[in-house]
PDB file of N, CA, C, O and CB in Angstrom:
ATOM      1  N   MET A   1     166.754  70.731 -34.318  1.00  0.00           N
ATOM      2  CA  MET A   1     166.126  71.918 -34.884  1.00  0.00           C
ATOM      3  C   MET A   1     165.213  71.532 -36.050  1.00  0.00           C
ATOM      4  O   MET A   1     164.069  71.981 -36.121  1.00  0.00           O
ATOM      5  CB  MET A   1     167.197  72.928 -35.348  1.00  0.00           C
ATOM      6  N   TYR A   2     165.717  70.705 -36.957  1.00  0.00           N
ATOM      7  CA  TYR A   2     164.951  70.291 -38.137  1.00  0.00           C
ATOM      8  C   TYR A   2     163.732  69.470 -37.725  1.00  0.00           C
ATOM      9  O   TYR A   2     162.648  69.635 -38.283  1.00  0.00           O
ATOM     10  CB  TYR A   2     165.837  69.477 -39.103  1.00  0.00           C
ATOM     11  N   LYS A   3     163.916  68.582 -36.741  1.00  0.00           N
ATOM     12  CA  LYS A   3     162.812  67.742 -36.270  1.00  0.00           C
ATOM     13  C   LYS A   3     161.718  68.604 -35.641  1.00  0.00           C
ATOM     14  O   LYS A   3     160.532  68.330 -35.826  1.00  0.00           O
ATOM     15  CB  LYS A   3     163.321  66.694 -35.252  1.00  0.00           C
ATOM     16  N   ARG A   4     162.102  69.629 -34.910  1.00  0.00           N
ATOM     17  CA  ARG A   4     161.129  70.523 -34.281  1.00  0.00           C
ATOM     18  C   ARG A   4     160.337  71.285 -35.349  1.00  0.00           C
ATOM     19  O   ARG A   4     159.129  71.476 -35.209  1.00  0.00           O
ATOM     20  CB  ARG A   4     161.841  71.516 -33.327  1.00  0.00           C
ATOM     21  N   PHE A   5     161.008  71.712 -36.397  1.00  0.00           N
ATOM     22  CA  PHE A   5     160.341  72.415 -37.498  1.00  0.00           C
ATOM     23  C   PHE A   5     159.326  71.507 -38.188  1.00  0.00           C
ATOM     24  O   PHE A   5     158.200  71.921 -38.460  1.00  0.00           O
ATOM     25  CB  PHE A   5     161.376  72.923 -38.518  1.00  0.00           C
ATOM     26  N   ILE A   6     159.727  70.271 -38.470  1.00  0.00           N
ATOM     27  CA  ILE A   6     158.829  69.316 -39.130  1.00  0.00           C
ATOM     28  C   ILE A   6     157.613  69.042 -38.244  1.00  0.00           C
ATOM     29  O   ILE A   6     156.490  68.977 -38.744  1.00  0.00           O
ATOM     30  CB  ILE A   6     159.575  67.989 -39.451  1.00  0.00           C
ATOM     31  N   THR A   7     157.819  68.883 -36.952  1.00  0.00           N
ATOM     32  CA  THR A   7     156.713  68.629 -36.026  1.00  0.00           C
ATOM     33  C   THR A   7     155.753  69.810 -35.995  1.00  0.00           C
ATOM     34  O   THR A   7     154.538  69.619 -36.042  1.00  0.00           O
ATOM     35  CB  THR A   7     157.246  68.345 -34.615  1.00  0.00           C
ATOM     36  N   ALA A   8     156.278  71.018 -35.916  1.00  0.00           N
ATOM     37  CA  ALA A   8     155.426  72.210 -35.895  1.00  0.00           C
ATOM     38  C   ALA A   8     154.673  72.361 -37.215  1.00  0.00           C
ATOM     39  O   ALA A   8     153.499  72.729 -37.220  1.00  0.00           O
ATOM     40  CB  ALA A   8     156.267  73.469 -35.617  1.00  0.00           C
ATOM     41  N   PHE A   9     155.332  72.085 -38.314  1.00  0.00           N
ATOM     42  CA  PHE A   9     154.694  72.189 -39.626  1.00  0.00           C
ATOM     43  C   PHE A   9     153.582  71.156 -39.769  1.00  0.00           C
ATOM     44  O   PHE A   9     152.518  71.464 -40.307  1.00  0.00           O
ATOM     45  CB  PHE A   9     155.731  72.011 -40.745  1.00  0.00           C
ATOM     46  N   ALA A  10     153.813  69.942 -39.297  1.00  0.00           N
ATOM     47  CA  ALA A  10     152.794  68.891 -39.359  1.00  0.00           C
ATOM     48  C   ALA A  10     151.584  69.270 -38.508  1.00  0.00           C
ATOM     49  O   ALA A  10     150.444  69.053 -38.917  1.00  0.00           O
ATOM     50  CB  ALA A  10     153.377  67.540 -38.889  1.00  0.00           C
ATOM     51  N   ALA A  11     151.827  69.833 -37.332  1.00  0.00           N
ATOM     52  CA  ALA A  11     150.724  70.264 -36.470  1.00  0.00           C
ATOM     53  C   ALA A  11     149.923  71.375 -37.140  1.00  0.00           C
ATOM     54  O   ALA A  11     148.695  71.387 -37.063  1.00  0.00           O
ATOM     55  CB  ALA A  11     151.257  70.741 -35.104  1.00  0.00           C
ATOM     56  N   LEU A  12     150.600  72.294 -37.786  1.00  0.00           N
ATOM     57  CA  LEU A  12     149.926  73.380 -38.490  1.00  0.00           C
ATOM     58  C   LEU A  12     149.061  72.837 -39.627  1.00  0.00           C
ATOM     59  O   LEU A  12     147.936  73.298 -39.822  1.00  0.00           O
ATOM     60  CB  LEU A  12     150.954  74.381 -39.036  1.00  0.00           C
ATOM     61  N   LEU A  13     149.569  71.877 -40.368  1.00  0.00           N
ATOM     62  CA  LEU A  13     148.789  71.269 -41.451  1.00  0.00           C
ATOM     63  C   LEU A  13     147.553  70.549 -40.916  1.00  0.00           C
ATOM     64  O   LEU A  13     146.485  70.610 -41.525  1.00  0.00           O
ATOM     65  CB  LEU A  13     149.658  70.289 -42.244  1.00  0.00           C
ATOM     66  N   MET A  14     147.694  69.875 -39.788  1.00  0.00           N
ATOM     67  CA  MET A  14     146.547  69.168 -39.206  1.00  0.00           C
ATOM     68  C   MET A  14     145.470  70.153 -38.768  1.00  0.00           C
ATOM     69  O   MET A  14     144.285  69.921 -39.008  1.00  0.00           O
ATOM     70  CB  MET A  14     146.994  68.307 -38.008  1.00  0.00           C
ATOM     71  N   VAL A  15     145.866  71.238 -38.135  1.00  0.00           N
ATOM     72  CA  VAL A  15     144.894  72.249 -37.704  1.00  0.00           C
ATOM     73  C   VAL A  15     144.206  72.872 -38.915  1.00  0.00           C
ATOM     74  O   VAL A  15     142.992  73.071 -38.903  1.00  0.00           O
ATOM     75  CB  VAL A  15     145.584  73.346 -36.857  1.00  0.00           C
ATOM     76  N   ALA A  16     144.960  73.176 -39.944  1.00  0.00           N
ATOM     77  CA  ALA A  16     144.377  73.750 -41.161  1.00  0.00           C
ATOM     78  C   ALA A  16     143.418  72.762 -41.812  1.00  0.00           C
ATOM     79  O   ALA A  16     142.357  73.156 -42.295  1.00  0.00           O
ATOM     80  CB  ALA A  16     145.482  74.151 -42.157  1.00  0.00           C
ATOM     81  N   GLY A  17     143.775  71.503 -41.828  1.00  0.00           N
ATOM     82  CA  GLY A  17     142.906  70.484 -42.410  1.00  0.00           C
ATOM     83  C   GLY A  17     141.605  70.331 -41.653  1.00  0.00           C
ATOM     84  O   GLY A  17     140.542  70.193 -42.257  1.00  0.00           O
ATOM     85  N   ILE A  18     141.684  70.354 -40.334  1.00  0.00           N
ATOM     86  CA  ILE A  18     140.475  70.226 -39.518  1.00  0.00           C
ATOM     87  C   ILE A  18     139.560  71.422 -39.727  1.00  0.00           C
ATOM     88  O   ILE A  18     138.347  71.255 -39.857  1.00  0.00           O
ATOM     89  CB  ILE A  18     140.836  70.090 -38.030  1.00  0.00           C
ATOM     90  N   SER A  19     140.115  72.615 -39.760  1.00  0.00           N
ATOM     91  CA  SER A  19     139.270  73.798 -39.954  1.00  0.00           C
ATOM     92  C   SER A  19     138.672  73.816 -41.352  1.00  0.00           C
ATOM     93  O   SER A  19     137.544  74.275 -41.529  1.00  0.00           O
ATOM     94  CB  SER A  19     140.075  75.082 -39.712  1.00  0.00           C
ATOM     95  N   ALA A  20     139.396  73.331 -42.341  1.00  0.00           N
ATOM     96  CA  ALA A  20     138.858  73.273 -43.702  1.00  0.00           C
ATOM     97  C   ALA A  20     137.693  72.298 -43.774  1.00  0.00           C
ATOM     98  O   ALA A  20     136.701  72.566 -44.453  1.00  0.00           O
ATOM     99  CB  ALA A  20     139.953  72.867 -44.703  1.00  0.00           C
ATOM    100  N   CYS A  21     137.802  71.174 -43.084  1.00  0.00           N
ATOM    101  CA  CYS A  21     136.707  70.195 -43.085  1.00  0.00           C
ATOM    102  C   CYS A  21     135.457  70.797 -42.463  1.00  0.00           C
ATOM    103  O   CYS A  21     134.355  70.604 -42.977  1.00  0.00           O
ATOM    104  CB  CYS A  21     137.116  68.917 -42.323  1.00  0.00           C
ATOM    105  N   ASN A  22     135.614  71.522 -41.366  1.00  0.00           N
ATOM    106  CA  ASN A  22     134.457  72.143 -40.724  1.00  0.00           C
ATOM    107  C   ASN A  22     133.838  73.205 -41.620  1.00  0.00           C
ATOM    108  O   ASN A  22     132.616  73.343 -41.657  1.00  0.00           O
ATOM    109  CB  ASN A  22     134.855  72.757 -39.382  1.00  0.00           C
ATOM    110  N   THR A  23     134.648  73.943 -42.331  1.00  0.00           N
ATOM    111  CA  THR A  23     134.139  74.974 -43.231  1.00  0.00           C
ATOM    112  C   THR A  23     133.349  74.354 -44.373  1.00  0.00           C
ATOM    113  O   THR A  23     132.270  74.837 -44.719  1.00  0.00           O
ATOM    114  CB  THR A  23     135.288  75.820 -43.783  1.00  0.00           C
ATOM    115  N   ILE A  24     133.874  73.301 -44.952  1.00  0.00           N
ATOM    116  CA  ILE A  24     133.187  72.634 -46.061  1.00  0.00           C
ATOM    117  C   ILE A  24     131.907  71.980 -45.581  1.00  0.00           C
ATOM    118  O   ILE A  24     130.900  72.002 -46.290  1.00  0.00           O
ATOM    119  CB  ILE A  24     134.099  71.591 -46.715  1.00  0.00           C
ATOM    120  N   ALA A  25     131.925  71.393 -44.384  1.00  0.00           N
ATOM    121  CA  ALA A  25     130.712  70.780 -43.839  1.00  0.00           C
ATOM    122  C   ALA A  25     129.641  71.841 -43.613  1.00  0.00           C
ATOM    123  O   ALA A  25     128.466  71.598 -43.892  1.00  0.00           O
ATOM    124  CB  ALA A  25     131.019  70.039 -42.520  1.00  0.00           C
ATOM    125  N   GLY A  26     130.023  72.999 -43.118  1.00  0.00           N
ATOM    126  CA  GLY A  26     129.068  74.090 -42.910  1.00  0.00           C
ATOM    127  C   GLY A  26     128.493  74.589 -44.218  1.00  0.00           C
ATOM    128  O   GLY A  26     127.301  74.887 -44.302  1.00  0.00           O
ATOM    129  N   ALA A  27     129.325  74.682 -45.235  1.00  0.00           N
ATOM    130  CA  ALA A  27     128.840  75.113 -46.549  1.00  0.00           C
ATOM    131  C   ALA A  27     127.865  74.091 -47.113  1.00  0.00           C
ATOM    132  O   ALA A  27     126.867  74.462 -47.730  1.00  0.00           O
ATOM    133  CB  ALA A  27     130.017  75.324 -47.526  1.00  0.00           C
ATOM    134  N   GLY A  28     128.138  72.824 -46.910  1.00  0.00           N
ATOM    135  CA  GLY A  28     127.231  71.779 -47.372  1.00  0.00           C
ATOM    136  C   GLY A  28     125.881  71.862 -46.695  1.00  0.00           C
ATOM    137  O   GLY A  28     124.850  71.650 -47.333  1.00  0.00           O
ATOM    138  N   GLU A  29     125.876  72.168 -45.409  1.00  0.00           N
ATOM    139  CA  GLU A  29     124.611  72.322 -44.687  1.00  0.00           C
ATOM    140  C   GLU A  29     123.834  73.527 -45.212  1.00  0.00           C
ATOM    141  O   GLU A  29     122.611  73.469 -45.332  1.00  0.00           O
ATOM    142  CB  GLU A  29     124.866  72.471 -43.175  1.00  0.00           C
ATOM    143  N   ASP A  30     124.531  74.613 -45.523  1.00  0.00           N
ATOM    144  CA  ASP A  30     123.871  75.801 -46.065  1.00  0.00           C
ATOM    145  C   ASP A  30     123.238  75.512 -47.420  1.00  0.00           C
ATOM    146  O   ASP A  30     122.113  75.934 -47.686  1.00  0.00           O
ATOM    147  CB  ASP A  30     124.867  76.954 -46.189  1.00  0.00           C
ATOM    148  N   VAL A  31     123.957  74.796 -48.271  1.00  0.00           N
ATOM    149  CA  VAL A  31     123.430  74.457 -49.597  1.00  0.00           C
ATOM    150  C   VAL A  31     122.228  73.532 -49.458  1.00  0.00           C
ATOM    151  O   VAL A  31     121.239  73.683 -50.174  1.00  0.00           O
ATOM    152  CB  VAL A  31     124.524  73.793 -50.472  1.00  0.00           C
ATOM    153  N   GLU A  32     122.310  72.583 -48.544  1.00  0.00           N
ATOM    154  CA  GLU A  32     121.192  71.668 -48.323  1.00  0.00           C
ATOM    155  C   GLU A  32     119.963  72.425 -47.829  1.00  0.00           C
ATOM    156  O   GLU A  32     118.845  72.149 -48.265  1.00  0.00           O
ATOM    157  CB  GLU A  32     121.583  70.577 -47.316  1.00  0.00           C
ATOM    158  N   SER A  33     120.164  73.365 -46.933  1.00  0.00           N
ATOM    159  CA  SER A  33     119.059  74.174 -46.419  1.00  0.00           C
ATOM    160  C   SER A  33     118.421  75.000 -47.528  1.00  0.00           C
ATOM    161  O   SER A  33     117.196  75.108 -47.601  1.00  0.00           O
ATOM    162  CB  SER A  33     119.548  75.093 -45.295  1.00  0.00           C
ATOM    163  N   ALA A  34     119.240  75.578 -48.385  1.00  0.00           N
ATOM    164  CA  ALA A  34     118.709  76.357 -49.508  1.00  0.00           C
ATOM    165  C   ALA A  34     117.923  75.459 -50.453  1.00  0.00           C
ATOM    166  O   ALA A  34     116.869  75.859 -50.948  1.00  0.00           O
ATOM    167  CB  ALA A  34     119.848  77.065 -50.269  1.00  0.00           C
ATOM    168  N   GLY A  35     118.414  74.262 -50.709  1.00  0.00           N
ATOM    169  CA  GLY A  35     117.713  73.319 -51.570  1.00  0.00           C
ATOM    170  C   GLY A  35     116.375  72.910 -50.985  1.00  0.00           C
ATOM    171  O   GLY A  35     115.387  72.781 -51.708  1.00  0.00           O
ATOM    172  N   ASP A  36     116.342  72.704 -49.671  1.00  0.00           N
ATOM    173  CA  ASP A  36     115.081  72.363 -49.009  1.00  0.00           C
ATOM    174  C   ASP A  36     114.075  73.501 -49.134  1.00  0.00           C
ATOM    175  O   ASP A  36     112.886  73.261 -49.345  1.00  0.00           O
ATOM    176  CB  ASP A  36     115.322  72.034 -47.529  1.00  0.00           C
ATOM    177  N   SER A  37     114.544  74.731 -49.004  1.00  0.00           N
ATOM    178  CA  SER A  37     113.657  75.889 -49.129  1.00  0.00           C
ATOM    179  C   SER A  37     113.077  75.991 -50.535  1.00  0.00           C
ATOM    180  O   SER A  37     111.889  76.270 -50.699  1.00  0.00           O
ATOM    181  CB  SER A  37     114.407  77.176 -48.778  1.00  0.00           C
ATOM    182  N   VAL A  38     113.901  75.770 -51.540  1.00  0.00           N
ATOM    183  CA  VAL A  38     113.432  75.813 -52.927  1.00  0.00           C
ATOM    184  C   VAL A  38     112.421  74.694 -53.169  1.00  0.00           C
ATOM    185  O   VAL A  38     111.399  74.905 -53.821  1.00  0.00           O
ATOM    186  CB  VAL A  38     114.622  75.691 -53.916  1.00  0.00           C
ATOM    187  N   GLU A  39     112.708  73.520 -52.647  1.00  0.00           N
ATOM    188  CA  GLU A  39     111.797  72.389 -52.807  1.00  0.00           C
ATOM    189  C   GLU A  39     110.450  72.672 -52.146  1.00  0.00           C
ATOM    190  O   GLU A  39     109.401  72.384 -52.722  1.00  0.00           O
ATOM    191  CB  GLU A  39     112.417  71.117 -52.218  1.00  0.00           C
ATOM    192  N   ASP A  40     110.476  73.233 -50.940  1.00  0.00           N
ATOM    193  CA  ASP A  40     109.231  73.570 -50.245  1.00  0.00           C
ATOM    194  C   ASP A  40     108.429  74.611 -51.023  1.00  0.00           C
ATOM    195  O   ASP A  40     107.208  74.503 -51.137  1.00  0.00           O
ATOM    196  CB  ASP A  40     109.531  74.087 -48.831  1.00  0.00           C
ATOM    197  N   ALA A  41     109.117  75.615 -51.554  1.00  0.00           N
ATOM    198  CA  ALA A  41     108.436  76.657 -52.323  1.00  0.00           C
ATOM    199  C   ALA A  41     107.824  76.077 -53.594  1.00  0.00           C
ATOM    200  O   ALA A  41     106.719  76.460 -53.980  1.00  0.00           O
ATOM    201  CB  ALA A  41     109.412  77.792 -52.675  1.00  0.00           C
ATOM    202  N   ALA A  42     108.528  75.163 -54.242  1.00  0.00           N
ATOM    203  CA  ALA A  42     108.016  74.554 -55.469  1.00  0.00           C
ATOM    204  C   ALA A  42     106.788  73.694 -55.180  1.00  0.00           C
ATOM    205  O   ALA A  42     105.833  73.692 -55.958  1.00  0.00           O
ATOM    206  CB  ALA A  42     109.107  73.708 -56.143  1.00  0.00           C
ATOM    207  N   GLU A  43     106.810  72.974 -54.080  1.00  0.00           N
ATOM    208  CA  GLU A  43     105.675  72.116 -53.743  1.00  0.00           C
ATOM    209  C   GLU A  43     104.462  72.930 -53.304  1.00  0.00           C
ATOM    210  O   GLU A  43     103.325  72.535 -53.562  1.00  0.00           O
ATOM    211  CB  GLU A  43     106.066  71.137 -52.644  1.00  0.00           C
ATOM    212  N   SER A  44     104.693  74.054 -52.647  1.00  0.00           N
ATOM    213  CA  SER A  44     103.562  74.866 -52.189  1.00  0.00           C
ATOM    214  C   SER A  44     102.919  75.650 -53.329  1.00  0.00           C
ATOM    215  O   SER A  44     101.788  76.116 -53.191  1.00  0.00           O
ATOM    216  CB  SER A  44     104.017  75.826 -51.099  1.00  0.00           C
ATOM    217  N   SER A  45     103.621  75.804 -54.453  1.00  0.00           N
ATOM    218  CA  SER A  45     103.056  76.549 -55.582  1.00  0.00           C
ATOM    219  C   SER A  45     102.315  75.645 -56.564  1.00  0.00           C
ATOM    220  O   SER A  45     101.818  76.124 -57.583  1.00  0.00           O
ATOM    221  CB  SER A  45     104.158  77.297 -56.312  1.00  0.00           C
ATOM    222  N   LYS A  46     102.234  74.356 -56.278  1.00  0.00           N
ATOM    223  CA  LYS A  46     101.526  73.422 -57.169  1.00  0.00           C
ATOM    224  C   LYS A  46     100.042  73.666 -57.138  1.00  0.00           C
ATOM    225  O   LYS A  46      99.288  72.976 -57.824  1.00  0.00           O
ATOM    226  CB  LYS A  46     101.816  71.977 -56.785  1.00  0.00           C
TER     227      LYS A  46
END
C-alpha cells in the first residue's frame, strides 16, 4: 500500500514538473516576442 502511494505521488510530481517547464518556456517565448517588438519599434523611430 505504501509503495503504491509513493509511486503515484512520484508520478504526480513528474507530471506537474513537466507542465511547469512547458509553462515557463511559453512565458519566456512571450517575453522574448514582446522584447523583439519593442526593439523593432525603437529602431523604426530613429
